[in-house]
C-alpha positions as CSV (number, residue, x, y, z in Angstrom):
1,M,-30.5,24.6,66.1
2,E,-32.4,23.0,63.2
3,I,-31.3,19.5,62.3
4,K,-32.4,18.6,58.8
5,H,-33.1,15.1,57.4
6,E,-32.7,13.5,54.0
7,D,-33.8,10.0,53.2
8,T,-33.6,8.1,49.9
9,S,-35.2,4.9,51.2
10,I,-31.7,3.2,50.9
11,K,-29.6,5.7,52.8
12,G,-30.2,8.9,54.8
13,R,-28.6,11.5,57.0
14,F,-29.4,13.9,59.7
15,Y,-27.4,17.1,59.2
16,Y,-26.8,20.7,60.4
17,E,-26.0,23.5,58.0
18,I,-24.6,27.0,58.5
19,D,-25.0,29.4,55.6
20,G,-25.8,26.5,53.3
21,Q,-22.7,24.5,54.2
22,V,-23.1,21.1,56.0
23,K,-21.2,21.4,59.3
24,A,-22.3,18.2,61.0
25,Q,-24.0,15.0,59.8
26,M,-24.9,11.5,60.9
27,T,-25.4,9.0,58.1
28,Y,-27.3,5.8,58.1
29,S,-28.4,2.9,55.8
30,H,-31.7,1.2,55.8
31,A,-31.6,-2.5,56.8
32,G,-35.0,-3.8,55.8
33,T,-38.1,-2.0,56.7
34,D,-37.7,-2.1,60.5
35,K,-34.1,-0.9,61.1
36,I,-31.5,1.8,60.3
37,I,-27.7,1.4,60.8
38,I,-25.9,4.5,61.9
39,D,-22.5,4.3,60.2
40,H,-20.9,7.7,60.6
41,T,-21.0,10.9,62.6
42,E,-19.0,13.9,61.6
43,V,-18.9,17.4,63.3
44,D,-16.9,20.3,62.0
45,E,-14.1,21.4,64.3
46,S,-15.8,24.8,64.8
47,L,-18.7,23.1,66.5
48,K,-16.8,20.7,68.7
49,G,-17.9,20.7,72.3
50,Q,-21.3,22.3,71.6
51,G,-23.4,19.1,71.7
52,V,-24.1,19.0,68.0
53,G,-23.4,15.2,67.8
54,Y,-25.8,14.5,70.6
55,K,-28.4,16.6,68.9
56,L,-28.0,14.6,65.7
57,L,-28.4,11.4,67.7
58,E,-31.5,12.7,69.5
59,T,-33.1,13.5,66.2
60,S,-32.3,10.0,64.9
61,V,-33.9,8.5,68.0
62,A,-37.0,10.7,67.5
63,Y,-37.2,9.6,63.9
64,A,-36.9,5.9,64.9
65,R,-39.6,6.3,67.5
66,D,-41.9,8.0,65.0
67,K,-41.4,5.3,62.4
68,Q,-41.4,2.5,65.0
69,I,-38.0,1.2,63.8
70,K,-34.8,0.2,65.6
71,I,-31.3,1.6,65.3
72,L,-28.1,-0.4,65.1
73,P,-25.3,2.0,66.0
74,L,-22.1,0.9,64.2
75,C,-20.6,4.4,64.4
76,P,-18.3,4.6,67.5
77,F,-19.8,7.9,68.6
78,A,-23.4,6.7,68.3
79,A,-22.6,3.3,70.0
80,A,-21.0,5.2,72.9
81,V,-24.0,7.5,73.4
82,F,-26.4,4.5,73.3
83,K,-24.4,2.9,76.1
84,K,-24.5,6.0,78.2
85,R,-28.1,7.1,77.7
86,T,-30.4,4.3,78.7
87,Q,-33.4,6.4,77.8
88,Y,-32.7,5.5,74.1
89,S,-32.8,1.7,74.7
90,D,-36.3,1.4,73.3
91,V,-35.0,2.0,69.8
92,L,-31.7,0.1,70.2
93,F,-31.4,-3.0,68.0
């Protein structure tokens, strides 16, 4: 599964496509130069239960680590995963 990334320096998203159609995405906004705010996660019904949301979040954590920034998870899904997975605490704002 290839998670793609788009970033406009104001907003961005991690997303998964099938046949050119976005089937899952996690959107964020930049908050200064050292933080992103995850504000929404959406997964198509056809992919529910396959861990796609977790894969989106894992990709966002890898991005944050690479860029040495923090994540503020306002999205309920992202916030719940950050509470469950302490291995992501290094990027939690």
